[in-house]
N, CA, C and O of each residue as an XYZ file, in Angstrom:
396
protein
N      -5.655     20.474      8.740
C      -5.305     21.743      8.119
C      -3.797     21.781      7.872
O      -3.009     21.433      8.751
N      -3.412     22.195      6.696
C      -1.996     22.263      6.337
C      -1.318     23.405      7.094
O      -1.935     24.439      7.350
N      -0.063     23.214      7.444
C       0.661     24.296      8.118
C       0.962     25.440      7.155
O       0.845     25.293      5.938
N       1.345     26.566      7.712
C       1.761     27.735      6.938
C       3.288     27.811      6.954
O       3.918     27.379      7.919
N       3.880     28.354      5.902
C       5.339     28.469      5.914
C       5.801     29.579      6.854
O       5.244     30.677      6.872
N       6.834     29.263      7.634
C       7.506     30.290      8.440
C       8.486     31.051      7.566
O       8.572     32.279      7.602
N       9.237     30.262      6.765
C      10.198     30.863      5.846
C      10.116     30.156      4.501
O       9.804     28.969      4.420
N      10.404     30.910      3.454
C      10.524     30.381      2.096
C      11.863     30.898      1.589
O      12.064     32.105      1.452
N      12.780     29.968      1.311
C      14.140     30.345      0.947
C      14.516     29.750     -0.396
O      14.388     28.543     -0.605
N      14.965     30.570     -1.279
C      15.503     30.094     -2.562
C      16.952     29.708     -2.283
O      17.837     30.563     -2.287
N      17.191     28.423     -2.042
C      18.516     27.973     -1.617
C      19.538     28.032     -2.737
O      20.729     28.196     -2.473
N      19.107     27.904     -3.960
C      19.922     28.108     -5.158
C      18.942     28.280     -6.314
O      17.735     28.172     -6.095
N      19.406     28.542     -7.529
C      18.459     28.799     -8.621
C      17.538     27.628     -8.967
O      16.571     27.800     -9.710
N      17.830     26.452     -8.439
C      16.991     25.301     -8.790
C      16.240     24.701     -7.609
O      15.583     23.674     -7.778
N      16.310     25.300     -6.414
C      15.638     24.726     -5.242
C      15.018     25.817     -4.364
O      15.545     26.921     -4.225
N      13.872     25.450     -3.778
C      13.218     26.315     -2.796
C      12.961     25.474     -1.556
O      12.473     24.347     -1.643
N      13.298     26.041     -0.392
C      13.063     25.349      0.880
C      11.956     26.072      1.640
O      11.963     27.295      1.779
N      11.011     25.282      2.123
C       9.918     25.784      2.949
C      10.121     25.256      4.359
O      10.279     24.051      4.555
N      10.117     26.145      5.338
C      10.094     25.722      6.734
C       8.695     26.041      7.234
O       8.277     27.199      7.266
N       7.975     24.986      7.625
C       6.571     25.119      8.006
C       6.434     25.411      9.494
O       7.340     25.123     10.277
N       5.306     25.979      9.877
C       5.102     26.348     11.281
C       4.904     25.149     12.203
O       4.766     25.322     13.414
N       4.888     23.934     11.649
C       4.854     22.727     12.490
C       6.253     22.134     12.654
O       6.403     21.057     13.230
N       7.285     22.834     12.148
C       8.664     22.391     12.287
C       9.196     21.566     11.122
O      10.402     21.331     11.037
N       8.323     21.124     10.228
C       8.772     20.333      9.077
C       9.429     21.233      8.041
O       9.185     22.438      7.990
N      10.285     20.604      7.203
C      10.906     21.307      6.084
C      10.606     20.552      4.802
O      10.530     19.324      4.792
N      10.439     21.297      3.730
C      10.219     20.737      2.402
C      11.172     21.438      1.448
O      11.255     22.666      1.440
N      11.891     20.663      0.644
C      12.742     21.228     -0.398
C      12.205     20.730     -1.734
O      12.088     19.524     -1.953
N      11.879     21.662     -2.624
C      11.341     21.313     -3.936
C      12.222     21.905     -5.023
O      12.647     23.058     -4.937
N      12.489     21.109     -6.038
C      13.314     21.574     -7.151
C      12.461     22.339     -8.156
O      11.237     22.217     -8.184
N      13.137     23.125     -8.974
C      12.442     23.850    -10.038
C      11.745     22.876    -10.978
O      10.638     23.147    -11.443
N      12.382     21.747    -11.258
C      11.780     20.746    -12.142
C      10.507     20.178    -11.526
O       9.500     20.027    -12.218
N      10.541     19.858    -10.221
C       9.328     19.360     -9.544
C       8.211     20.390     -9.612
O       7.071     20.068     -9.948
N       8.552     21.630     -9.291
C       7.542     22.686     -9.259
C       6.954     22.947    -10.640
O       5.743     23.121    -10.775
N       7.795     22.975    -11.659
C       7.284     23.188    -13.025
C       6.407     22.022    -13.458
O       5.380     22.216    -14.108
N       6.816     20.807    -13.094
C       6.066     19.604    -13.476
C       4.699     19.533    -12.817
O       3.776     18.929    -13.365
N       4.558     20.149    -11.637
C       3.282     20.093    -10.920
C       2.478     21.383    -11.056
O       1.529     21.601    -10.302
N       2.845     22.236    -12.005
C       2.161     23.517    -12.168
C       0.651     23.314    -12.307
O       0.199     22.514    -13.126
N      -0.134     24.051    -11.492
C      -1.588     23.894    -11.515
C      -2.327     24.881    -12.418
O      -3.556     24.945    -12.370
N      -1.612     25.648    -13.236
C      -2.295     26.683    -14.027
C      -3.176     26.074    -15.115
O      -3.064     24.889    -15.430
N      -4.045     26.894    -15.678
C      -4.997     26.428    -16.694
C      -4.313     25.987    -17.982
O      -4.876     25.184    -18.727
N      -3.116     26.491    -18.265
C      -2.386     26.039    -19.450
C      -1.805     24.639    -19.242
O      -1.588     23.906    -20.206
N      -1.555     24.273    -17.988
C      -0.939     22.976    -17.677
C      -1.949     21.910    -17.264
O      -1.694     20.717    -17.431
N      -3.082     22.328    -16.732
C      -4.117     21.399    -16.268
C      -5.465     21.874    -16.803
O      -5.826     23.039    -16.634
N      -6.205     20.981    -17.443
C      -7.529     21.333    -17.947
C      -8.420     21.747    -16.785
O      -8.557     21.016    -15.804
N      -9.019     22.916    -16.902
C      -9.826     23.469    -15.812
C     -11.051     22.629    -15.476
O     -11.441     22.550    -14.311
N     -11.656     22.011    -16.459
C     -12.884     21.251    -16.223
C     -12.621     19.809    -15.810
O     -13.237     19.305    -14.871
N     -11.712     19.151    -16.508
C     -11.486     17.725    -16.233
C     -10.403     17.475    -15.197
O     -10.379     16.416    -14.570
N      -9.498     18.445    -15.008
C      -8.380     18.243    -14.101
C      -7.253     17.418    -14.709
O      -6.284     17.087    -14.025
N      -7.376     17.087    -15.991
C      -6.357     16.287    -16.675
C      -5.161     17.178    -17.005
O      -5.317     18.287    -17.515
N      -3.967     16.674    -16.707
C      -2.745     17.426    -16.980
C      -2.525     17.527    -18.479
O      -2.512     16.516    -19.181
N      -2.350     18.755    -18.972
C      -2.066     18.999    -20.388
C      -0.563     19.085    -20.644
O      -0.077     18.689    -21.703
N       0.149     19.601    -19.674
C       1.598     19.778    -19.811
C       2.287     18.454    -19.502
O       2.025     17.835    -18.471
N       3.156     18.031    -20.386
C       3.892     16.787    -20.188
C       5.116     17.066    -19.318
O       6.032     17.755    -19.766
N       5.159     16.548    -18.084
C       6.311     16.791    -17.212
C       7.641     16.353    -17.825
O       8.690     16.888    -17.468
N       7.607     15.390    -18.738
C       8.845     14.933    -19.385
C       9.433     16.009    -20.302
O      10.593     15.913    -20.703
N       8.646     17.024    -20.633
C       9.138     18.087    -21.515
C       9.878     19.190    -20.759
O      10.383     20.129    -21.377
N       9.948     19.087    -19.433
C      10.643     20.102    -18.638
C      12.149     19.977    -18.885
O      12.706     18.891    -18.728
N      12.815     21.065    -19.267
C      14.252     20.986    -19.522
C      15.031     20.615    -18.256
O      14.701     21.095    -17.172
N      16.052     19.772    -18.377
C      16.799     19.328    -17.196
C      17.580     20.445    -16.509
O      17.942     20.311    -15.340
N      17.844     21.543    -17.214
C      18.593     22.657    -16.627
C      17.673     23.796    -16.163
O      18.125     24.924    -15.973
N      16.392     23.496    -15.985
C      15.404     24.503    -15.589
C      15.743     25.099    -14.225
O      16.148     24.387    -13.306
N      15.572     26.401    -14.107
C      15.723     27.102    -12.827
C      14.543     28.061    -12.670
O      13.826     28.342    -13.631
N      14.350     28.560    -11.445
C      13.347     29.610    -11.263
C      14.092     30.934    -11.153
O      15.069     31.072    -10.418
N      13.598     31.883    -11.902
C      14.230     33.205    -11.953
C      13.675     34.140    -10.872
O      14.337     35.093    -10.464
N      12.453     33.853    -10.417
C      11.828     34.718     -9.419
C      10.790     33.917     -8.647
O      10.135     33.029     -9.193
N      10.651     34.244     -7.375
C       9.646     33.639     -6.496
C       8.918     34.791     -5.816
O       9.550     35.682     -5.248
N       7.578     34.771     -5.874
C       6.794     35.848     -5.252
C       5.637     35.278     -4.452
O       5.055     34.254     -4.808
N       5.318     35.961     -3.371
C       4.144     35.597     -2.581
C       2.880     36.037     -3.304
O       2.853     37.075     -3.965
N       1.845     35.235     -3.168
C       0.503     35.586     -3.634
C      -0.341     35.662     -2.365
O      -0.742     34.640     -1.810
N      -0.600     36.872     -1.921
C      -1.323     37.043     -0.661
C      -0.611     36.309      0.459
O       0.616     36.338      0.554
N      -1.393     35.649      1.309
C      -0.801     34.850      2.383
C      -1.137     33.378      2.200
O      -1.181     32.617      3.166
N      -1.379     32.974      0.931
C      -1.814     31.602      0.706
C      -1.031     30.843     -0.359
O      -1.250     29.644     -0.528
N      -0.120     31.503     -1.086
C       0.527     30.814     -2.204
C       1.791     31.548     -2.640
O       2.108     32.637     -2.161
N       2.508     30.900     -3.580
C       3.608     31.552     -4.281
C       3.361     31.429     -5.780
O       2.582     30.588     -6.229
N       4.027     32.269     -6.533
C       4.079     32.136     -7.980
C       5.542     32.196     -8.379
O       6.355     32.826     -7.702
N       5.871     31.540     -9.474
C       7.264     31.398     -9.892
C       7.436     31.824    -11.341
O       6.531     31.657    -12.159
N       8.596     32.370    -11.652
C       8.993     32.645    -13.037
C      10.120     31.667    -13.342
O      11.175     31.703    -12.710
N       9.886     30.793    -14.317
C      10.860     29.769    -14.672
C      11.699     30.199    -15.869
O      11.298     31.068    -16.643
N      12.861     29.582    -16.009
C      13.763     29.914    -17.114
C      13.208     29.514    -18.475
O      13.716     29.969    -19.499
N      12.165     28.665    -18.508
C      11.531     28.331    -19.794
C      10.453     29.343    -20.177
O       9.759     29.165    -21.178
N      10.310     30.419    -19.372
C       9.349     31.473    -19.657
C       7.996     31.286    -19.002
O       7.169     32.198    -19.042
N       7.743     30.136    -18.400
C       6.445     29.879    -17.780
C       6.343     30.653    -16.464
O       7.293     30.689    -15.682
N       5.174     31.275    -16.228
C       5.027     32.085    -15.013
C       3.584     32.222    -14.552
O       3.290     33.108    -13.750
N       2.678     31.384    -15.026
C       1.260     31.594    -14.707
C       0.735     30.729    -13.566
O      -0.423     30.880    -13.177
N       1.534     29.845    -13.029
C       1.060     28.967    -11.961
C       1.000     29.661    -10.612
O       1.889     30.434    -10.256
N      -0.050     29.379     -9.872
C      -0.171     29.812     -8.481
C      -0.155     28.539     -7.644
O      -1.003     27.663     -7.813
N       0.815     28.446     -6.742
C       1.059     27.240     -5.957
C       0.601     27.461     -4.518
O       1.350     28.021     -3.717
N      -0.616     27.032     -4.173
C      -1.112     27.210     -2.802
C      -0.241     26.437     -1.808
O       0.243     25.346     -2.110
N      -0.052     27.010     -0.634
C       0.787     26.370      0.378
C       0.338     24.952      0.731
O       1.193     24.078      0.876
N      -0.972     24.680      0.876
C      -1.364     23.296      1.185
C      -0.914     22.296      0.109
O      -0.533     21.171      0.433
N      -0.957     22.697     -1.158
C      -0.519     21.820     -2.237
C       0.979     21.538     -2.124
O       1.409     20.400     -2.315
N       1.769     22.556     -1.817
C       3.218     22.386     -1.687
C       3.560     21.500     -0.495
O       4.436     20.640     -0.583
N       2.865     21.714      0.613
C       3.114     20.910      1.809
C       2.760     19.446      1.552
O       3.525     18.549      1.909
N       1.616     19.206      0.940
C       1.207     17.825      0.635
C       2.191     17.154     -0.316
O       2.542     15.989     -0.127
N       2.636     17.883     -1.336
C       3.607     17.312     -2.275
C       4.898     16.939     -1.547
O       5.475     15.881     -1.800
N       5.342     17.799     -0.656
C       6.547     17.516      0.123
C       6.400     16.299      1.015
O       7.366     15.563      1.216
N       5.232     16.077      1.544
C       4.991     14.907      2.404
C       5.024     13.618      1.601
O       5.406     12.570      2.122
N       4.622     13.687      0.326
C       4.616     12.488     -0.524
C       5.990     12.183     -1.097
O       6.275     11.046     -1.472
N       6.840     13.200     -1.165
C       8.161     13.016     -1.801
C       9.088     12.160     -0.960
O      10.228     11.914     -1.354
């Protein structure tokens, strides 16, 4: 079972730090988060194939807002106008472990 975040901190406009309840920390950039967006506009709902090309993410991308979704995820508003992704905590933790 994936840990839950103790704290979620927007360390600057381009980075978010997660401190997990198992003591681990994960820092993810706005570019990483936008590139891994799981929304239906970015990933085909039926096939799971990524529709959004991560190479198209602007290099100066930042997140303008970070919000909790219940007690299981966050959602982000990016400077490119994208805001429909819901990022479940287990997905963020797993991505951080692979990075």
